[in-house]
C-alpha positions as CSV (number, residue, x, y, z in Angstrom):
1,X,117.8,139.1,7.0
2,X,118.8,137.1,10.1
3,X,116.4,137.0,13.1
4,X,117.5,138.1,16.6
5,X,117.5,134.5,17.7
6,X,119.8,133.5,14.9
7,X,122.2,136.4,15.7
8,X,122.2,135.4,19.4
9,X,122.9,131.8,18.5
10,X,125.8,132.7,16.2
11,X,127.3,135.0,18.8
12,X,127.1,132.3,21.5
13,X,128.6,129.6,19.3
14,X,131.5,131.7,18.1
15,X,132.2,132.7,21.7
16,X,132.2,129.1,22.8
17,X,134.7,128.2,20.1
18,X,137.2,131.0,20.9
19,X,136.7,132.2,24.4
20,X,139.3,131.1,27.0
21,X,138.2,129.3,30.1
22,X,139.5,127.0,32.9
23,X,139.4,123.3,32.9
24,X,136.7,121.4,34.9
25,X,137.9,118.2,36.5
26,X,135.6,115.2,36.7
27,X,135.5,112.6,39.5
28,X,136.5,109.0,38.7
29,X,134.1,106.0,39.0
30,X,134.6,102.4,40.0
31,X,138.0,101.5,41.5
32,X,140.3,99.0,40.0
33,X,138.0,99.0,37.0
34,X,137.6,102.0,34.8
35,X,138.7,105.5,34.1
36,X,136.5,108.5,33.8
37,X,139.1,111.2,33.3
38,X,140.1,112.8,30.0
39,X,142.4,111.1,27.6
40,X,144.5,112.3,24.7
41,X,142.4,112.3,21.6
42,X,143.2,112.2,17.9
43,X,141.2,114.3,15.6
44,X,138.7,112.7,13.3
45,X,136.8,114.3,10.5
46,X,133.5,114.3,12.4
47,X,135.1,115.4,15.7
48,X,136.8,118.5,14.2
49,X,133.8,120.4,13.0
50,X,131.0,122.2,15.0
51,X,127.5,122.2,13.5
52,X,125.0,124.9,14.1
53,X,121.4,124.5,13.0
54,X,118.0,125.7,13.9
55,X,116.0,123.1,15.8
56,X,112.3,123.3,16.6
57,X,113.0,121.7,20.0
58,X,115.5,124.4,20.8
59,X,118.2,121.8,21.4
60,X,121.6,122.7,19.9
61,X,124.3,120.2,20.6
62,X,126.8,121.5,23.1
63,X,125.0,124.7,23.9
64,X,122.9,123.5,26.9
65,X,123.4,124.1,30.6
66,X,126.8,122.3,30.6
67,X,128.3,124.8,28.0
68,X,131.4,125.6,30.1
69,X,132.1,121.9,30.8
70,X,131.7,121.1,27.1
71,X,134.0,123.9,26.0
72,X,136.6,122.7,28.6
73,X,136.3,119.1,27.3
74,X,136.9,120.2,23.7
75,X,139.9,122.3,24.6
76,X,141.4,119.5,26.6
77,X,141.3,117.4,23.4
78,X,142.2,119.9,20.7
79,X,143.9,122.9,22.4
80,X,143.1,126.6,22.0
81,X,140.1,126.2,19.8
82,X,137.2,123.7,20.4
83,X,136.9,122.9,16.7
84,X,138.9,123.2,13.5
85,X,135.9,124.0,11.3
86,X,132.4,125.6,11.7
87,X,129.5,124.3,9.6
88,X,126.4,126.6,9.6
89,X,122.8,125.8,8.6
90,X,121.4,128.4,6.2
91,X,117.6,128.9,6.5
92,X,116.5,129.3,10.1
93,X,120.0,129.9,11.4
94,X,122.0,132.2,9.1
95,X,118.9,133.7,7.4
96,X,115.1,133.6,7.4
97,X,112.4,134.8,4.9
98,X,111.9,138.5,5.2
99,X,108.2,137.9,5.2
100,X,106.1,134.9,6.2
101,X,106.2,132.4,3.3
102,X,102.5,131.9,3.3
103,X,102.0,135.7,2.9
104,X,104.4,135.7,-0.1
105,X,102.5,132.7,-1.7
106,X,99.2,134.6,-1.3
107,X,100.4,138.0,-2.3
108,X,102.1,136.8,-5.5
109,X,99.3,134.2,-6.1
110,X,96.4,136.6,-6.1
111,X,97.0,137.7,-9.6
112,X,97.1,134.0,-10.6
113,X,93.7,133.3,-8.9
114,X,94.9,131.9,-5.5
115,X,92.0,132.3,-3.1
116,X,93.2,130.5,0.0
117,X,93.9,132.5,3.2
118,X,97.4,132.6,4.6
119,X,96.4,130.2,7.4
120,X,95.0,127.7,4.9
121,X,98.1,128.0,2.6
122,X,100.4,127.4,5.6
123,X,98.4,124.3,6.7
124,X,98.4,122.8,3.2
125,X,102.1,123.6,2.8
126,X,103.0,121.8,6.0
127,X,100.9,118.8,5.0
128,X,102.5,118.6,1.6
129,X,106.0,119.1,2.9
130,X,105.7,116.1,5.2
131,X,104.8,113.6,2.4
132,X,107.5,111.4,0.9
133,X,109.0,112.9,-2.3
134,X,109.0,110.3,-5.1
135,X,111.5,107.5,-4.5
136,X,114.0,109.7,-2.7
137,X,114.3,110.1,1.0
138,X,116.0,113.5,0.6
139,X,112.8,115.6,0.9
140,X,111.4,113.4,3.7
141,X,114.4,113.7,5.9
142,X,114.5,117.5,5.9
143,X,112.4,119.1,8.6
144,X,112.0,116.2,11.1
145,X,112.1,117.5,14.7
146,X,113.8,116.4,17.8
147,X,111.0,114.5,19.6
148,X,111.7,110.8,20.2
149,X,109.0,109.5,17.8
150,X,110.1,111.8,15.1
151,X,113.7,110.9,15.7
152,X,112.9,107.1,15.4
153,X,110.9,107.8,12.2
154,X,113.8,109.8,10.8
155,X,116.3,107.0,11.5
156,X,114.0,104.4,10.0
157,X,113.4,106.5,6.9
158,X,117.2,106.2,6.5
159,X,118.0,102.7,7.6
160,X,114.7,100.7,7.4
161,X,113.4,98.5,10.2
162,X,116.0,99.3,12.8
163,X,117.3,102.8,13.7
164,X,120.9,101.5,14.0
165,X,122.9,98.6,12.6
166,X,125.1,98.4,15.8
167,X,125.0,99.0,19.5
168,X,128.1,100.0,21.5
169,X,127.9,99.5,25.2
170,X,130.0,100.9,28.0
171,X,131.1,98.4,30.6
172,X,131.4,99.7,34.2
173,X,128.5,101.9,35.2
174,X,126.3,100.7,32.3
175,X,126.6,96.9,31.8
176,X,128.0,96.2,35.3
177,X,128.9,97.8,38.6
178,X,130.8,96.7,41.7
179,X,128.7,94.4,43.9
180,X,129.8,96.4,47.0
181,X,131.0,99.9,47.4
182,X,134.7,99.9,46.3
183,X,135.9,101.8,49.3
184,X,134.3,99.2,51.5
185,X,136.3,96.5,49.7
186,X,139.5,98.4,50.1
187,X,138.9,98.7,53.8
188,X,137.6,95.2,54.5
189,X,140.5,93.5,52.6
190,X,143.0,96.1,53.9
191,X,142.3,95.7,57.6
192,X,144.5,92.7,57.9
193,X,147.3,94.7,56.2
194,X,147.0,97.6,58.6
195,X,144.7,99.9,56.7
196,X,143.1,102.2,59.3
197,X,141.3,104.8,57.2
198,X,137.5,104.9,57.2
199,X,135.5,104.2,54.1
200,X,134.7,107.9,53.7
201,X,138.3,108.8,53.9
202,X,139.4,106.1,51.5
203,X,136.8,107.4,49.0
204,X,138.0,111.0,49.4
205,X,141.6,110.1,48.9
206,X,140.8,107.8,46.0
207,X,139.0,110.6,44.1
208,X,141.8,113.0,44.8
209,X,144.4,110.5,43.5
210,X,142.3,109.6,40.5
211,X,142.0,113.1,39.2
212,X,145.8,113.7,39.2
213,X,147.7,113.4,35.9
214,X,149.3,110.0,35.4
215,X,152.9,110.3,34.5
216,X,153.7,111.6,31.0
217,X,150.9,109.7,29.4
218,X,147.1,110.3,29.3
219,X,146.7,106.5,29.1
220,X,146.1,105.0,32.6
221,X,145.2,101.6,31.4
222,X,148.3,100.3,29.7
223,X,148.3,96.5,29.5
224,X,147.3,95.2,33.0
225,X,147.6,98.8,34.4
226,X,149.3,97.5,37.5
227,X,151.5,100.6,38.0
228,X,148.5,102.9,37.9
229,X,146.4,100.8,40.2
230,X,149.3,100.4,42.7
231,X,149.5,104.2,42.9
232,X,145.7,104.5,43.4
233,X,145.6,101.8,46.1
234,X,148.6,103.2,48.0
235,X,147.2,106.8,47.7
236,X,143.7,105.8,48.8
237,X,144.6,103.6,51.8
238,X,148.1,104.6,52.8
239,X,149.2,101.0,52.4
240,X,151.9,100.0,49.9
241,X,152.0,96.3,50.9
242,X,152.4,94.3,47.6
243,X,150.3,91.4,48.9
244,X,147.5,93.7,49.8
245,X,147.5,95.2,46.3
246,X,147.6,91.7,44.6
247,X,144.7,90.5,46.6
248,X,142.6,93.6,45.7
249,X,143.7,93.4,42.1
250,X,142.7,89.7,41.8
251,X,139.4,90.3,43.6
252,X,138.2,92.7,40.9
253,X,138.7,90.1,38.3
254,X,136.2,87.7,39.9
255,X,132.5,87.5,39.4
256,X,131.9,88.1,43.1
257,X,133.2,91.6,42.7
258,X,130.6,92.6,40.1
259,X,126.9,92.6,39.3
260,X,124.9,93.4,36.2
261,X,123.1,96.8,36.2
262,X,120.1,95.2,34.4
263,X,119.0,91.7,35.4
264,X,117.4,91.3,32.0
265,X,120.5,92.1,30.1
266,X,121.2,88.6,28.8
267,X,117.7,88.2,27.3
268,X,117.8,91.6,25.7
269,X,121.3,91.2,24.1
270,X,120.4,87.8,22.7
271,X,117.3,89.4,21.1
272,X,119.3,92.3,19.7
273,X,121.9,89.9,18.2
274,X,119.2,87.6,16.8
275,X,117.6,90.6,15.1
276,X,120.9,91.2,13.2
277,X,122.0,94.2,15.1
278,X,125.7,93.9,16.0
279,X,126.8,94.6,19.6
280,X,130.2,95.6,21.0
281,X,131.7,96.7,24.4
282,X,133.6,100.0,24.4
283,X,135.3,100.4,27.7
284,X,138.1,102.2,29.5
285,X,139.6,99.2,31.2
286,X,142.8,97.2,31.5
287,X,143.4,93.7,30.2
288,X,141.3,92.1,32.9
289,X,138.1,93.0,31.1
290,X,138.0,89.9,28.8
291,X,138.6,87.5,31.7
292,X,136.0,89.3,33.7
293,X,133.4,89.0,31.0
294,X,134.1,85.3,30.8
295,X,133.8,85.0,34.6
296,X,130.4,86.8,34.4
297,X,129.4,84.5,31.5
298,X,128.5,87.4,29.3
299,X,131.3,87.4,26.8
300,X,129.1,85.7,24.2
301,X,126.6,88.5,24.3
302,X,128.9,90.7,22.2
303,X,130.3,90.5,18.7
304,X,133.4,92.5,19.6
305,X,135.2,94.2,22.6
306,X,137.1,97.4,22.3
307,X,139.1,97.9,25.5
308,X,141.3,100.9,25.9
309,X,144.3,98.9,27.1
310,X,144.4,97.1,23.7
311,X,143.3,100.0,21.5
312,X,145.7,102.4,23.3
313,X,143.1,105.1,23.4
314,X,140.7,105.9,26.2
315,X,137.2,107.5,26.0
316,X,136.4,110.2,25.1
317,X,139.1,109.8,22.4
318,X,137.1,109.0,19.2
319,X,139.6,106.4,18.2
320,X,138.2,103.8,20.6
321,X,134.7,104.2,19.1
322,X,136.0,104.1,15.6
323,X,137.9,100.9,16.4
324,X,134.7,99.3,17.8
325,X,132.9,100.2,14.5
326,X,135.7,98.8,12.5
327,X,135.6,95.5,14.5
328,X,131.8,95.3,13.8
329,X,132.2,96.3,10.1
330,X,129.8,99.3,10.4
331,X,130.2,103.0,9.8
332,X,130.1,105.3,12.8
333,X,126.8,106.8,11.8
334,X,125.3,103.3,11.8
335,X,126.0,102.8,15.5
336,X,124.6,104.1,18.8
337,X,126.6,104.1,22.0
338,X,125.1,103.7,25.4
339,X,127.0,104.8,28.5
340,X,126.7,106.5,31.8
341,X,129.3,109.3,31.5
342,X,128.4,112.5,29.7
343,X,131.9,113.4,28.8
344,X,133.4,110.0,28.0
345,X,130.4,108.3,26.5
346,X,128.0,110.9,25.1
347,X,130.5,113.5,23.8
348,X,133.1,111.0,22.9
349,X,130.8,108.8,20.8
350,X,129.3,111.8,19.1
351,X,132.8,113.2,18.3
352,X,133.4,109.9,16.6
353,X,130.3,110.3,14.5
354,X,128.2,107.8,16.4
355,X,124.8,108.4,17.9
356,X,124.8,108.3,21.7
357,X,122.3,107.8,24.6
358,X,123.0,108.5,28.2
359,X,122.4,105.6,30.5
360,X,120.4,106.4,33.6
361,X,118.9,109.5,31.9
362,X,117.8,108.9,28.3
363,X,117.6,105.2,28.8
364,X,117.4,103.2,32.0
365,X,117.2,99.6,30.8
366,X,118.5,97.5,27.9
367,X,115.0,96.6,27.0
368,X,114.4,100.3,26.5
369,X,117.5,100.5,24.4
370,X,116.3,97.6,22.2
371,X,112.9,99.2,21.8
372,X,114.4,102.5,20.7
373,X,116.4,100.6,18.0
374,X,113.3,98.8,17.0
375,X,114.0,95.3,18.3
376,X,111.2,93.5,20.1
377,X,112.1,91.7,23.3
């Protein structure tokens, strides 16, 4: 007999899969650098199924305060329905014991000499349930909650010393950010070419241009992405001067244009690699990313780089995350992705089967990332 909570949960999820709703647009991030808008995504086995399960923390993936945004995101990828399949947990979600289990243990056990109270039976049951079961991890995995320590223990019970075998890292907004506000750069360089808009107006026009569909393709970063960026610069500043565009374009390939989000990044990434955890960049960027990483002297921090212009898939498309895992030689479930964009990084990585942590919220430094994985810095 299902509980009222289980019935409410099932009703909410089924509604989220099938109910029609409008699409929520999202504002773009750094200029001449990355893309935060939705891309065309291919379906993967992990991305196509919705999972519903009871969770002691009350956290069900996708059914939080951003439900509408999440539903819109899924429909923008897959069409009418958010998922192709629904997986449902049994006990605690679809059904629950008709009576408290400890009560059943006691009632049936009385004729066999059981004398413990229901409270004592429940306490002893929980203690026994948490202990490892023989040489198998199967019993030990079941029942672990959502708190961070329990989560770390759960991952280590699966994989050993470290929670993950690989770390995937977003570039712009996580690893690095523009050294100055981008609208300020557009204006400062543009003044000699006749740009008269204020920084605020440039930023407003940029955001408006960035949200518009780009041609017939969802891929904005094709090869060097010059056509796309020419459109953005012209729409943002009202200036179509080719020399102005080339100066801006080249500027954002130099180390002067960028700074690291975390000053300790180099030390941390070296420690992570020395520990045997593989590291890759996963970024919506054009072909300037590799030269930029070299200019910033951080290319050697990573074992692989999956850039959308080369993969021909942009986050949140699961394809780019799967490519990064392929380059590192790990399975998606062995990797955790860290990025600052809920749609592109968090949802995209999870749809690919990877774990994911939101930069600036769940983690705020790479040292914290390393510590979560189990690497000492």
